[in-house]
N, C-alpha and C positions, 0 to 999 in steps of 0.2 A: 498554919491554918490552911485548910484546902480551899482554893478559890476557883477551880475548875470542875464543873459538874455536868455529867451526863443524865439527861432525863429520858427514860425508856418508855415510850408511849405518848403520843399527842392527842389523847382524849381531853375532855374538860379538866380532869385532875392534873394530868401531866402538864398541859399548858398553863394552868393556873399556878401550879408550884413552881414551875419553871420561871414563869413571869415574876413571880413574888421574888424568887432568889436573885433573878437579874436585877430587879430594882434595889436589891441589897448590896450590889457590887460584885456578885458572882460572875464567872464566864460560864454561860450555860449553853450547851449543846443540846438539840432536841432530836431524838430518833423516833421513827415510825416504821412500823413493818411495811415493806413494799406493798402488801395487800390493800393497805389502808392509806395509801399516798395521799389520797385526796384530803385527809386529815390536816395535812401541813401546807398545802397550797397557799392558802391566805397568810399563814404564818411566815412563809417564805418570801412572798410578795411584800410584806409589811416588815421583815426582819424582826418580828416579835409579836407580842400581843399586848392589847389595851386591857388594864385591869379596872374595874369599877366595883364599888361596894365598900365593903369594910377595908379593902386595900384598894389603893388608887394610884395609877400611874402607867407607864409604858415599859414592859419587860422586854429588853433587846436581847435577843438570842445570837450567839456568836455563829451558829449554824443550825439549820433545820434540814434533815435529810432521811432517806431512806437506806443510807449505807452506814452500818454500824461502825466501820473503821474510820469514818470521817468525824464521828462524834467522840 
C-alpha cells in the first residue's frame, strides 16, 4: 500500500484532504505554486493543519513547500 503522498495545491481542498490523509497515517507532502506561497506560510509554521467538523484532529505534513522536487 502507498504510504507517501504529494498533495499539489494548498487551497482549502488540498489542505483538508492532505490533513485528513495525515491523520490516517500517510506521509503527506504539500506543494504550492510559488506565486501562491502565502497559502502555505501558516501550514509551514505549524507543520500541518487543524481539522474540525466532521473530521477532527491535527494533520501533520512531512513537508510544505513551493519546490516540487522536495515533495
